[in-house]
C-alpha positions as CSV (number, residue, x, y, z in Angstrom):
1,M,-1.0,19.2,37.3
2,K,1.8,21.0,39.1
3,S,5.4,20.0,38.3
4,L,7.9,19.3,41.1
5,L,10.7,20.8,39.1
6,P,11.0,24.6,39.0
7,S,10.3,26.1,35.6
8,L,12.0,28.9,33.8
9,W,8.8,29.9,32.1
10,D,5.4,30.7,33.5
11,E,2.6,28.2,32.8
12,K,1.2,30.0,29.8
13,S,4.5,30.4,27.9
14,D,6.2,27.1,28.8
15,P,6.8,25.4,25.5
16,F,7.0,21.9,27.0
17,A,3.7,22.3,28.8
18,N,2.1,23.4,25.5
19,L,3.7,20.4,23.7
20,G,2.4,18.0,26.3
21,Q,-1.1,19.5,26.0
22,D,-1.0,19.0,22.3
23,L,0.3,15.5,22.5
24,N,-2.4,14.6,25.1
25,R,-5.1,16.0,22.7
26,V,-3.7,14.0,19.7
27,F,-3.6,10.7,21.6
28,A,-7.0,11.3,23.2
29,D,-8.5,12.0,19.8
30,F,-6.8,8.9,18.3
31,S,-8.0,6.5,21.0
32,K,-11.5,8.0,20.9
33,R,-11.8,7.2,17.2
34,F,-10.5,3.7,17.2
35,P,-12.3,1.0,19.3
36,A,-9.2,-1.2,19.3
37,F,-7.5,1.4,21.4
38,G,-10.2,1.7,24.0
39,G,-12.4,4.3,22.2
40,S,-15.9,4.2,21.0
41,G,-15.3,4.8,17.4
42,E,-17.0,8.1,17.5
43,G,-16.0,10.5,14.8
44,T,-14.8,7.9,12.3
45,F,-17.4,5.1,12.2
46,P,-21.0,6.1,12.9
47,A,-22.8,3.7,15.3
48,L,-25.4,1.5,13.7
49,D,-28.1,-1.1,14.5
50,V,-29.0,-3.9,12.0
51,N,-32.4,-5.6,12.5
52,E,-33.7,-8.5,10.4
53,T,-37.4,-9.0,9.6
54,D,-39.2,-11.6,7.5
55,R,-39.1,-9.0,4.6
56,G,-35.5,-7.8,4.8
57,L,-33.0,-5.7,6.8
58,E,-33.5,-2.3,8.5
59,I,-30.3,-0.5,9.4
60,S,-30.4,2.5,11.6
61,V,-27.2,4.8,11.5
62,E,-26.6,7.6,14.0
63,V,-25.5,10.7,12.1
64,P,-26.4,13.6,14.4
65,G,-25.5,17.1,13.0
66,V,-25.2,15.7,9.4
67,S,-27.6,16.9,6.7
68,E,-29.2,14.6,4.2
69,K,-27.3,16.3,1.4
70,D,-24.0,15.3,3.1
71,I,-24.8,11.6,3.2
72,D,-24.3,9.1,0.4
73,V,-25.8,5.6,0.5
74,S,-24.9,3.0,-2.2
75,V,-25.4,-0.6,-2.8
76,V,-23.1,-2.7,-5.1
77,G,-23.9,-6.4,-5.0
78,R,-23.9,-7.5,-1.4
79,M,-22.0,-4.3,-0.2
80,L,-23.8,-1.4,1.5
81,T,-21.8,1.7,2.0
82,V,-22.8,4.8,4.0
83,K,-20.5,7.7,3.7
84,G,-20.7,11.4,4.5
85,E,-19.2,14.4,6.2
86,K,-20.0,16.2,9.4
87,R,-19.0,19.9,8.9
88,A,-18.0,22.3,11.6
89,S,-20.5,25.1,12.1
90,K,-17.9,27.8,13.0
91,E,-14.2,28.2,13.5
92,V,-12.9,28.6,17.1
93,S,-9.3,29.6,17.8
94,E,-7.3,27.2,20.0
95,E,-6.6,30.0,22.6
96,N,-10.4,30.5,23.1
97,R,-11.2,26.7,23.2
98,H,-11.6,25.2,26.7
99,V,-13.2,21.9,25.8
100,S,-13.5,20.1,22.4
101,E,-15.3,16.8,22.4
102,R,-17.3,17.2,19.2
103,S,-15.9,15.6,16.1
104,Y,-16.0,16.7,12.5
105,G,-14.9,15.3,9.3
106,A,-15.6,12.5,6.8
107,F,-16.9,9.1,7.8
108,R,-17.5,5.9,5.9
109,R,-19.0,2.6,6.9
110,T,-19.3,-0.5,4.6
111,L,-21.3,-3.7,5.4
112,T,-21.4,-7.0,3.7
113,L,-25.1,-8.0,3.4
114,P,-26.4,-11.6,3.8
115,F,-28.2,-11.2,0.5
116,E,-28.0,-9.1,-2.7
117,P,-30.8,-6.5,-2.5
118,D,-32.5,-4.9,-5.5
119,P,-31.1,-1.4,-5.6
120,A,-34.4,0.0,-7.0
121,K,-36.2,-1.2,-3.9
122,V,-33.7,0.1,-1.2
123,E,-35.0,3.1,0.7
124,A,-33.2,5.6,3.0
125,H,-34.8,8.2,5.2
126,M,-33.4,10.8,7.8
127,D,-35.2,11.7,11.0
128,N,-33.7,13.5,14.0
129,G,-30.1,12.5,13.2
130,V,-30.9,8.9,12.5
131,L,-30.6,7.5,8.9
132,T,-32.8,4.5,8.4
133,I,-32.1,2.2,5.4
134,S,-34.6,-0.5,4.4
135,L,-33.3,-3.4,2.3
136,P,-36.1,-5.8,1.2
137,K,-35.0,-9.4,0.7
138,P,-35.3,-10.8,-2.9
139,P,-38.2,-13.2,-3.3
140,E,-35.9,-16.2,-3.5
141,E,-34.4,-15.3,-0.2
142,V,-37.8,-15.1,1.5
143,R,-38.6,-18.6,0.2
144,K,-35.3,-20.0,1.5
145,T,-36.1,-19.1,5.1
146,A,-37.4,-22.0,7.2
147,K,-37.9,-22.3,10.9
148,I,-35.9,-25.3,12.3
149,E,-37.2,-26.8,15.5
150,V,-34.6,-27.3,18.2
151,K,-35.0,-30.6,20.1
152,R,-33.4,-32.0,23.2
153,K,-30.9,-34.7,22.6
154,A,-32.3,-38.1,23.7
């Protein structure tokens, strides 16, 4: 963007241009990380899908670029927590960086489950950047499930 006002500095050494670029980068990063500010939540909260079956829940969490050893899955009562860290593969100086959309750092996601699973029966597997967590329903939850017929009001 070209300024209408003359500058005493050239474009590369103008401290106000550099400050503006830094502020734009900070606000873009902030809004990208928090859905309430128009972002997708990328970088802070991994995207997930929760599917219920007759036997339990299957949760798929997108964690591309994260190794199994950098992920921690825990169940405490009805709370499931997935946390980990995506590490940068190499350092790049800011003067050589042209575009930076990839995010790195720690993430954490906690869900309240509709039942309390047996931690010994919970399984987690990684495949192609997707973490799949299987949480079987306790037998008493399976028995509680009943199909209710929906009728038209007379």
